[in-house]
VEXDREN-2710 file (C-alpha; in Angstrom, 1 decimal):
% VEXDREN-2710
k/r/px/py/pz
1/MET/0.0/0.0/0.0
2/ALA/2.9/2.4/0.9
3/THR/4.5/1.8/-2.5
4/GLU/1.3/2.4/-4.3
5/ARG/0.8/5.7/-2.4
6/HIS/4.4/6.8/-3.2
7/SER/3.8/6.0/-6.9
8/ASN/0.6/8.0/-6.9
9/SER/2.4/10.9/-5.2
10/LEU/5.0/11.0/-8.0
11/VAL/2.3/11.0/-10.6
12/VAL/0.6/13.9/-8.9
13/LYS/3.9/15.8/-8.6
14/THR/4.7/15.2/-12.2
15/ASP/1.3/16.4/-13.3
16/PHE/1.7/19.5/-11.1
17/TYR/5.1/20.4/-12.6
18/LYS/3.8/19.9/-16.1
19/LYS/0.9/22.2/-15.4
20/LEU/3.2/24.7/-13.8
21/LEU/5.6/24.7/-16.7
22/SER/2.8/24.7/-19.2
23/GLU/1.5/27.9/-17.7
24/SER/4.9/29.6/-17.7
25/THR/5.5/32.6/-20.0
26/ASP/8.9/31.1/-20.9
27/LEU/9.0/29.0/-24.1
28/ILE/9.8/25.7/-22.4
29/PHE/10.2/22.5/-24.3
30/HIS/11.2/18.8/-24.0
31/MET/12.5/17.3/-27.2
32/THR/13.7/13.7/-27.7
33/ILE/15.7/12.0/-30.4
34/SER/15.2/8.3/-30.7
35/LYS/17.8/5.7/-31.6
36/ASP/16.6/5.8/-35.2
37/GLY/16.9/9.6/-35.3
38/THR/13.2/10.5/-35.0
39/PHE/12.5/13.9/-33.3
40/PHE/9.5/14.2/-30.9
41/PHE/8.2/16.8/-28.5
42/PRO/6.9/15.1/-25.3
43/PHE/6.3/18.5/-23.8
44/LEU/5.7/22.0/-25.0
45/SER/4.6/24.9/-22.8
46/LYS/1.5/26.7/-23.8
47/SER/3.6/29.8/-24.6
48/VAL/5.5/27.7/-27.2
49/ILE/2.3/26.5/-28.8
50/THR/0.8/29.9/-28.8
51/HIS/3.9/31.8/-29.9
52/PHE/4.5/29.5/-32.9
53/ASN/0.8/28.9/-33.5
54/LEU/1.2/25.1/-33.5
55/THR/-1.7/22.8/-34.3
56/SER/-2.5/19.6/-32.3
57/GLU/-1.4/17.6/-35.3
58/GLU/2.0/19.4/-35.4
59/ILE/2.5/18.8/-31.7
60/SER/1.8/15.1/-31.9
61/SER/3.6/14.5/-35.3
62/ASP/7.3/14.2/-36.1
63/ALA/9.0/17.2/-34.5
64/PHE/11.6/17.4/-37.3
65/ALA/8.8/18.4/-39.7
66/VAL/7.7/21.2/-37.3
67/LEU/11.3/22.5/-37.0
68/LYS/11.7/22.4/-40.8
69/SER/8.5/24.4/-41.3
70/LYS/9.3/27.1/-38.7
71/ILE/13.1/27.6/-38.9
72/VAL/14.3/29.8/-41.7
73/ALA/15.8/27.6/-44.5
74/GLU/19.3/29.3/-44.3
75/ASP/19.5/28.6/-40.6
76/LEU/18.2/25.0/-40.5
77/ARG/21.5/23.3/-41.4
78/GLY/23.3/25.2/-38.6
79/PHE/20.5/24.4/-36.2
80/LEU/20.7/20.6/-36.9
81/GLN/24.5/20.7/-36.8
82/SER/24.4/22.3/-33.3
83/ILE/21.9/19.6/-32.1
84/ASP/24.2/16.9/-33.5
85/GLU/27.3/18.2/-31.8
86/SER/25.5/18.5/-28.4
87/LYS/24.1/15.0/-28.8
88/LYS/27.6/13.5/-29.5
89/ASP/29.3/15.1/-26.5
90/LEU/26.3/15.4/-24.2
91/LYS/27.2/19.1/-23.7
92/THR/24.7/21.9/-23.1
93/TRP/23.0/23.0/-26.2
94/ALA/23.0/26.7/-27.0
95/HIS/22.2/28.1/-30.5
96/GLU/20.8/31.2/-32.1
97/PHE/18.5/30.9/-35.1
98/ARG/15.7/32.6/-37.0
99/ALA/12.1/31.2/-37.2
100/THR/8.9/32.3/-38.9
101/VAL/6.2/33.4/-36.5
102/SER/2.6/34.0/-37.6
103/ASN/1.7/37.7/-37.8
104/LYS/5.2/38.7/-36.7
105/GLY/7.3/37.5/-39.5
106/ILE/10.9/36.3/-39.0
107/LEU/12.3/36.6/-35.5
108/TRP/15.5/35.7/-33.8
109/PHE/15.6/33.1/-31.0
110/LYS/18.2/31.6/-28.7
111/GLY/17.7/28.1/-27.5
112/ILE/19.4/26.6/-24.4
113/ALA/18.9/23.0/-23.1
114/ASN/20.5/20.3/-21.0
115/VAL/21.2/17.0/-22.8
116/GLU/20.7/13.6/-21.2
117/TYR/20.7/9.9/-22.3
118/THR/18.0/7.5/-21.1
119/GLU/18.4/3.7/-20.7
120/ASP/16.8/3.0/-24.1
121/ASN/19.4/5.3/-25.8
122/THR/16.9/8.1/-26.3
123/ILE/18.5/11.5/-26.2
124/ASN/16.5/14.2/-24.3
125/PHE/16.8/18.0/-24.6
126/TYR/15.3/19.9/-21.6
127/GLY/15.4/23.6/-22.1
128/LYS/13.8/26.9/-23.2
129/VAL/13.7/29.3/-26.2
130/THR/14.0/33.0/-25.8
131/GLU/13.2/35.6/-28.4
132/VAL/16.3/37.9/-29.0
133/THR/15.2/39.8/-32.0
134/GLU/15.8/43.2/-30.5
135/TYR/19.2/42.2/-29.1
136/LYS/20.2/40.9/-32.6
137/ARG/19.1/44.2/-34.2
138/GLN/21.2/46.2/-31.8
139/GLU/24.1/43.8/-32.2
140/LEU/23.8/44.2/-36.0
141/LYS/23.7/48.0/-35.7
142/LEU/26.8/47.9/-33.5
143/LYS/28.6/45.7/-35.9
144/LEU/27.7/48.0/-38.8
145/SER/28.7/51.0/-36.8
146/GLU/32.1/49.4/-36.0
147/GLU/32.6/48.4/-39.6
148/ARG/31.8/51.9/-40.8
149/PHE/34.1/53.4/-38.2
150/GLN/36.9/51.0/-39.1
151/PHE/36.4/51.8/-42.8
152/ALA/36.5/55.5/-42.1
153/LEU/39.7/55.1/-40.1
154/GLU/41.4/53.1/-42.9
155/ALA/40.1/55.5/-45.6
156/SER/41.5/58.5/-43.6
157/SER/44.7/56.7/-42.6
158/GLU/44.1/57.6/-39.0
159/GLY/44.8/55.3/-36.1
160/ILE/43.1/55.5/-32.7
161/TRP/44.9/55.4/-29.3
162/ASP/43.6/55.3/-25.8
163/TYR/46.0/55.9/-22.9
164/ASN/45.1/54.7/-19.4
165/ILE/47.4/56.8/-17.2
166/LYS/46.8/54.9/-13.9
167/GLU/47.8/51.6/-15.5
168/ASP/50.4/53.2/-17.8
169/LYS/49.0/51.3/-20.7
170/ILE/48.2/52.6/-24.1
171/PHE/45.9/51.0/-26.6
172/PHE/46.7/51.2/-30.3
173/CYS/44.2/50.2/-33.0
174/SER/45.4/48.1/-35.9
175/GLN/45.7/51.2/-38.1
176/SER/48.1/52.9/-35.7
177/MET/50.3/49.7/-35.8
178/LYS/50.0/49.6/-39.6
179/ILE/51.3/53.2/-39.9
180/LEU/54.5/52.2/-38.1
181/GLY/54.9/49.0/-40.2
182/PHE/54.0/46.6/-37.4
183/LYS/51.5/43.7/-37.6
184/GLU/48.0/45.0/-38.2
185/GLU/46.2/44.2/-34.9
186/ASP/44.9/46.0/-31.9
187/THR/47.4/46.0/-29.1
188/PHE/48.4/47.3/-25.7
189/HIS/51.8/48.8/-24.8
190/ALA/53.4/50.8/-22.1
191/ILE/53.5/54.5/-23.0
192/ASP/57.3/54.6/-23.0
193/ILE/57.5/52.1/-25.9
194/TRP/55.9/54.7/-28.1
195/GLU/57.7/57.7/-26.6
196/ASN/61.1/56.0/-27.1
197/ARG/60.4/56.0/-30.8
198/ILE/60.1/59.8/-31.0
199/HIS/63.0/61.5/-32.8
200/PRO/65.3/63.1/-30.2
201/LEU/65.0/66.5/-31.9
202/ASP/61.2/66.4/-31.6
203/LYS/60.8/65.0/-28.1
204/GLU/61.1/68.3/-26.2
205/LYS/58.3/70.0/-28.2
206/TYR/56.2/66.8/-27.8
207/LEU/56.5/66.8/-24.0
208/SER/55.8/70.6/-23.9
209/ASP/52.6/70.3/-26.0
210/VAL/51.4/67.4/-23.8
211/GLN/52.1/69.4/-20.6
212/LEU/50.2/72.5/-21.9
213/HIS/47.1/70.3/-22.3
214/ILE/47.5/68.7/-18.9
215/ASP/47.7/72.2/-17.4
216/ASN/44.5/73.1/-19.2
217/VAL/46.3/75.8/-21.2
218/THR/45.1/74.2/-24.4
219/THR/41.7/72.5/-24.9
220/ASN/43.3/69.6/-26.7
221/TYR/46.7/68.2/-27.6
222/GLU/48.2/68.4/-31.1
223/ASN/51.8/67.7/-32.1
224/SER/53.7/66.7/-35.2
225/LYS/56.8/64.6/-34.8
226/ARG/59.0/62.0/-36.4
227/ILE/58.4/58.4/-35.2
228/LEU/60.8/55.5/-35.8
229/THR/59.1/52.7/-37.8
230/LYS/59.8/49.0/-37.6
231/SER/61.9/49.2/-40.7
232/GLY/64.2/51.8/-39.0
233/ASP/63.0/54.8/-41.0
234/TYR/61.2/57.8/-39.5
235/LYS/57.7/58.9/-40.4
236/TRP/56.1/62.2/-39.7
237/ILE/53.0/61.6/-37.5
238/LEU/50.4/64.1/-36.5
239/THR/49.0/63.2/-33.0
240/ARG/45.8/64.7/-31.7
241/GLY/44.5/63.9/-28.2
242/LYS/42.2/65.1/-25.5
243/ILE/41.9/64.2/-21.8
244/ILE/38.5/62.7/-21.3
245/GLU/38.7/61.9/-17.6
246/ARG/40.3/63.5/-14.6
247/ASP/40.3/62.7/-10.9
248/SER/39.1/64.9/-8.0
249/ASN/42.5/66.7/-8.0
250/ASN/42.2/67.5/-11.7
251/ASN/44.9/65.0/-12.6
252/PRO/44.4/63.2/-16.0
253/ILE/43.2/59.6/-15.8
254/ARG/42.5/58.8/-19.4
255/VAL/43.4/60.4/-22.7
256/MET/42.2/59.5/-26.2
257/GLY/43.3/60.6/-29.7
258/THR/44.3/59.8/-33.2
259/HIS/47.5/59.2/-35.3
260/THR/47.8/60.5/-38.8
261/ASP/50.7/59.8/-41.2
262/ILE/51.6/63.2/-42.7
263/SER/54.9/62.1/-44.2
264/SER/53.8/62.8/-47.8
265/GLN/52.4/66.2/-46.7
266/LYS/55.8/67.1/-45.0
267/GLU/57.6/66.1/-48.2
268/LYS/55.4/68.4/-50.2
269/GLU/56.0/71.2/-47.7
270/ASP/59.7/70.7/-48.0
271/GLU/59.4/70.7/-51.8
272/ILE/57.5/74.0/-51.6
273/ILE/60.1/75.5/-49.3
274/LYS/62.9/74.4/-51.7
275/SER/61.0/75.8/-54.6
276/LEU/60.6/79.1/-52.8
277/GLU/64.3/79.2/-52.0
278/VAL/65.1/78.5/-55.7
279/ILE/62.7/81.2/-56.8
280/GLY/64.2/83.6/-54.2
281/GLU/67.7/82.8/-55.5
282/GLN/66.6/83.2/-59.1
283/ASN/65.1/86.6/-58.2
284/ASN/68.4/87.6/-56.6
285/ARG/70.3/86.5/-59.7
286/LEU/67.8/88.4/-61.9
287/LEU/68.3/91.6/-59.8
288/ASN/72.1/91.3/-59.9
289/PHE/72.0/90.5/-63.6
290/ALA/69.9/93.6/-64.2
291/TYR/72.5/95.5/-62.1
292/ILE/75.3/94.2/-64.3
293/VAL/73.4/95.1/-67.5
294/SER/72.5/98.6/-66.3
295/HIS/75.9/99.4/-64.7
296/ASN/78.3/97.9/-67.2
297/LEU/76.4/98.7/-70.4
298/ARG/75.6/102.2/-69.2
299/SER/79.2/102.8/-68.3
300/HIS/80.5/101.6/-71.6
301/ALA/77.8/103.5/-73.5
302/GLY/78.6/106.6/-71.6
303/ASN/82.3/106.3/-72.4
304/ILE/81.6/105.8/-76.0
305/GLU/79.2/108.7/-76.2
306/MET/81.8/110.9/-74.4
307/LEU/84.6/109.9/-76.8
308/LEU/82.4/110.5/-79.8
309/ASN/81.5/114.0/-78.5
310/ILE/85.2/114.7/-78.1
311/MET/85.9/113.6/-81.6
312/GLU/83.3/115.9/-83.0
313/ASP/85.0/119.0/-81.3
314/GLU/88.6/117.9/-81.7
315/LYS/90.6/119.3/-84.6
316/ASP/94.1/118.1/-83.6
317/GLU/95.1/115.0/-85.6
318/ALA/97.2/113.5/-82.8
319/SER/94.4/114.0/-80.2
320/LEU/91.8/112.4/-82.6
321/LYS/94.1/109.4/-83.0
322/GLU/94.5/109.0/-79.3
323/THR/90.7/109.4/-78.8
324/ASN/90.1/106.8/-81.5
325/LEU/92.3/104.3/-79.6
326/HIS/90.2/105.0/-76.4
327/LEU/87.0/104.4/-78.5
328/ARG/88.3/101.1/-79.8
329/SER/89.3/100.1/-76.2
330/SER/85.8/101.0/-74.9
331/SER/84.3/99.1/-77.8
332/LEU/86.3/96.0/-76.9
333/ALA/85.3/96.3/-73.3
334/LEU/81.7/96.5/-74.3
335/THR/82.1/93.4/-76.5
336/GLU/83.7/91.5/-73.6
337/THR/80.9/92.5/-71.2
338/ILE/78.3/91.3/-73.7
339/GLU/80.2/88.0/-74.0
340/HIS/80.2/87.7/-70.2
341/LEU/76.5/88.4/-70.1
342/LYS/75.9/85.8/-72.8
343/GLU/77.9/83.3/-70.7
344/LEU/75.8/84.0/-67.6
345/VAL/72.6/83.5/-69.5
346/GLU/73.9/80.2/-70.8
347/ILE/74.9/79.0/-67.3
348/GLN/71.6/80.0/-65.8
349/THR/69.3/78.6/-68.5
350/GLU/71.0/75.3/-69.0
351/LEU/69.2/72.8/-66.8
352/ASN/71.7/70.0/-66.9
353/HIS/75.5/70.6/-67.1
354/LYS/77.6/67.5/-68.0
355/SER/79.6/66.2/-65.1
356/GLU/82.3/63.6/-65.0
357/LYS/85.1/62.3/-62.7
358/LEU/88.0/64.7/-63.1
359/ASN/91.6/64.5/-61.8
360/LEU/91.8/67.7/-59.7
361/ASN/95.6/68.0/-59.7
362/ALA/95.8/67.6/-63.5
363/TYR/93.5/70.7/-63.9
364/ILE/95.5/72.7/-61.4
365/THR/98.7/71.8/-63.2
366/LYS/97.1/72.9/-66.5
367/THR/96.0/76.2/-65.0
368/LEU/99.5/77.0/-63.7
369/ALA/100.9/76.2/-67.1
370/VAL/98.5/78.7/-68.8
371/LEU/99.5/81.3/-66.3
372/GLY/103.2/80.4/-66.3
373/THR/104.3/83.7/-67.7
374/GLU/102.5/85.7/-65.0
375/ILE/103.7/83.4/-62.3
376/SER/107.3/83.8/-63.4
377/LYS/107.0/87.6/-63.9
378/ASN/105.6/88.1/-60.4
379/LYS/107.8/85.4/-58.8
380/VAL/104.7/83.6/-57.4
381/VAL/105.3/80.7/-55.0
382/ILE/102.9/77.8/-55.6
383/GLN/102.1/75.4/-52.8
384/ASN/100.0/72.4/-54.0
385/SER/99.3/69.6/-51.4
386/ILE/96.7/67.8/-53.5
387/SER/97.6/64.3/-54.4
388/ASN/97.8/63.1/-57.9
389/GLU/94.9/60.6/-57.3
390/GLU/92.4/63.2/-56.0
391/THR/89.2/63.3/-58.1
392/ILE/86.0/65.3/-58.1
393/THR/82.8/65.0/-60.1
394/PHE/82.3/68.3/-62.0
395/ASN/82.0/69.9/-65.3
396/ALA/85.4/70.1/-67.1
397/VAL/84.9/73.4/-68.8
398/PHE/83.6/75.0/-65.6
399/LEU/86.5/73.7/-63.5
400/GLU/89.1/75.1/-65.9
401/SER/87.4/78.5/-65.8
402/ILE/87.0/78.6/-62.0
403/LEU/90.7/77.6/-61.4
404/PHE/91.9/80.2/-63.9
405/ASN/89.8/83.1/-62.5
406/LEU/90.7/82.5/-58.9
407/THR/94.4/81.9/-59.6
408/SER/94.7/84.9/-61.9
409/ASN/92.9/87.1/-59.3
410/ALA/95.4/85.9/-56.6
411/ILE/98.3/87.0/-58.8
412/LYS/96.7/90.2/-59.9
413/TYR/95.8/91.4/-56.4
414/SER/99.1/90.6/-54.7
415/ARG/100.7/93.1/-52.2
416/GLU/103.6/95.2/-53.4
417/GLY/106.9/94.2/-51.9
418/VAL/105.6/90.8/-50.8
419/ILE/106.3/87.6/-52.6
420/PRO/103.0/86.2/-53.7
421/VAL/102.1/82.7/-52.3
422/ILE/99.1/80.7/-53.6
423/SER/98.2/77.4/-52.0
424/TYR/95.8/74.6/-53.0
425/THR/94.5/72.1/-50.5
426/ILE/91.5/69.6/-50.4
427/LEU/89.4/69.1/-47.3
428/THR/86.5/66.9/-46.3
429/GLU/83.8/69.0/-44.6
430/GLU/80.4/67.4/-43.7
431/SER/81.2/64.4/-45.9
432/ARG/81.8/66.7/-48.9
433/LYS/85.0/67.7/-50.6
434/THR/86.1/71.3/-50.3
435/LEU/88.9/72.9/-52.5
436/VAL/90.7/75.7/-50.6
437/ILE/92.6/78.3/-52.6
438/LYS/94.6/80.7/-50.4
439/ASP/96.7/83.7/-51.1
440/ASN/98.6/86.4/-49.2
441/GLY/97.5/89.3/-51.3
442/LEU/95.7/92.5/-50.6
443/GLY/92.7/91.0/-48.9
444/VAL/89.3/92.6/-48.6
445/ASN/87.1/94.2/-45.9
446/LEU/84.2/91.7/-45.8
447/LYS/82.2/93.9/-43.4
448/SER/81.9/96.6/-46.0
449/ASN/81.6/94.2/-49.0
450/GLY/79.3/91.5/-47.7
451/ASP/79.5/88.2/-45.8
452/LYS/81.4/85.0/-46.5
453/GLN/79.3/84.4/-49.6
454/ILE/80.6/86.2/-52.6
455/GLY/78.3/89.2/-53.2
456/ILE/77.1/89.3/-56.8
457/TYR/79.0/92.0/-58.6
458/LYS/80.4/93.6/-55.5
459/THR/83.7/95.4/-55.8
460/LEU/86.2/93.4/-53.8
461/HIS/89.1/95.7/-54.6
462/ASN/89.5/99.3/-55.6
463/ASN/91.8/98.4/-58.6
464/HIS/90.4/99.9/-61.8
465/ASP/90.8/96.6/-63.6
466/CYS/89.0/94.4/-61.1
467/ARG/87.0/91.7/-62.9
468/ASP/84.0/91.4/-60.5
469/ILE/81.9/89.9/-63.2
470/ALA/84.4/87.1/-63.5
471/LEU/83.8/86.2/-59.8
472/PHE/80.1/86.4/-60.4
473/ILE/80.4/83.9/-63.3
474/THR/82.6/81.7/-61.1
475/GLN/80.0/81.7/-58.4
476/ASN/77.2/80.8/-60.9
477/LYS/79.2/77.9/-62.4
478/ILE/79.8/76.4/-58.9
479/LYS/76.1/76.8/-58.0
480/ALA/75.0/75.4/-61.3
481/MET/76.8/72.2/-60.4
482/GLY/75.1/72.0/-56.9
483/GLY/78.1/73.4/-55.0
484/SER/78.8/76.7/-53.2
485/ILE/81.7/79.1/-52.6
486/GLU/82.6/81.3/-49.7
487/VAL/85.4/83.7/-49.0
488/GLU/87.4/84.6/-45.9
489/SER/89.6/87.6/-46.1
490/ILE/91.6/90.1/-44.0
491/VAL/92.9/93.4/-45.4
492/GLY/96.7/93.3/-45.8
493/GLU/96.9/89.5/-45.1
494/GLY/95.1/87.7/-47.9
495/THR/92.1/85.9/-49.1
496/VAL/90.8/82.3/-48.8
497/PHE/88.3/80.9/-51.3
498/LYS/86.5/77.7/-50.3
499/ILE/84.7/75.8/-53.1
500/HIS/82.3/73.2/-51.7
501/PHE/81.6/70.5/-54.3
502/ASN/78.4/68.6/-54.5
503/ASP/80.5/65.4/-54.4
504/GLU/79.9/63.1/-51.4
505/VAL/82.9/61.3/-50.0
END
């Protein structure tokens, strides 16, 4: 009797729980899969039946047919695969899927169930289904938003960083890592790893700009600096940032910002600056060229006009003959000036001047041979310390002209009563070769005649036969080959010309 009462009690309890679960608003189910693979629903709560509008025939028939009719076709395969995997390992089943619901259309659901075996090898799934349509919509919106944000970052070449000051950790998004040539993945680093890559010459300005923002002097932080990449090269990076969280003492806790690669922009800026420098230099050349034209040609034209006026009033044959000689001399000087101007135009308009490897000592020897008579006449002492193997890359015609002009000037402007000494040496300055031509001649007051750079058509000596235009031409030839020339001089001691070749050692 006791056993019978106990059995009746279990039946009552079972019916009670079934009634209780059946009335629950949760979508509760019990699904079995027999040994032969047949699906069946021993129990479905009223909420399941109502929610999916199931008929009595559907409830009592093969459950697989019900699942197939309700679950969206694209999701059915994944649903059955998840059931099969849980069945094999007897692990908790959890899966999201879409199903068609009458009057509501297609909705998202998430199913969770415990999996058990019975003695007759029937597999039981005890669980519930929850509608998650709104959650999936929000998840999709978030995913789309993240994808759009990532696309915008990639399109704008900007990387995101987020610095947690308390933890001394900085987050870099994949785009930031890509800019510096590292693996494209989101990562965390200590802040000093980034700061140690800042170019030494840019670090002080960077720290200053950051401090200004920390002190609330600036509303946000912005700084351009060079950062060392993985390949060992530097890139110009524009960093913008803003403190988004401070503690009660106004100390920063968290800073966020962006990285932008501005290397190409910097290169363009450098090109513009160089172009402006070239334009400025060309304008200076043009002004000096105009000065030469107006000064020399006007001077020659004035002399010729004056001589012609004298000839008109002169009656003496001897005086006319002498005036005619002066006229011829002025005419030759005018012709020479025109030739010099023509040479200047050719130098400045020729874009590419032929250059080749030249033996420097051979050209100096050739110059000294051409000026041999003047050297002997003035008892000039030549000191040449340049080796026979020394070479430079330069234009051959230009080199001959430069050596001739500077050497002849050194002879011409020697001091009276002092044996002229001219020396030639080669130096290496800043990885470039520099030819030094030194004399002990008259020298020049550079304070009144300009700085170390040779002033275009500036009178360096008071001698009436000073060939200033020759020095101007010399300077232009050197500049045309990418070099430069400077002068150091002391009155009564001598002059030093330094020709810096565009020829890296």
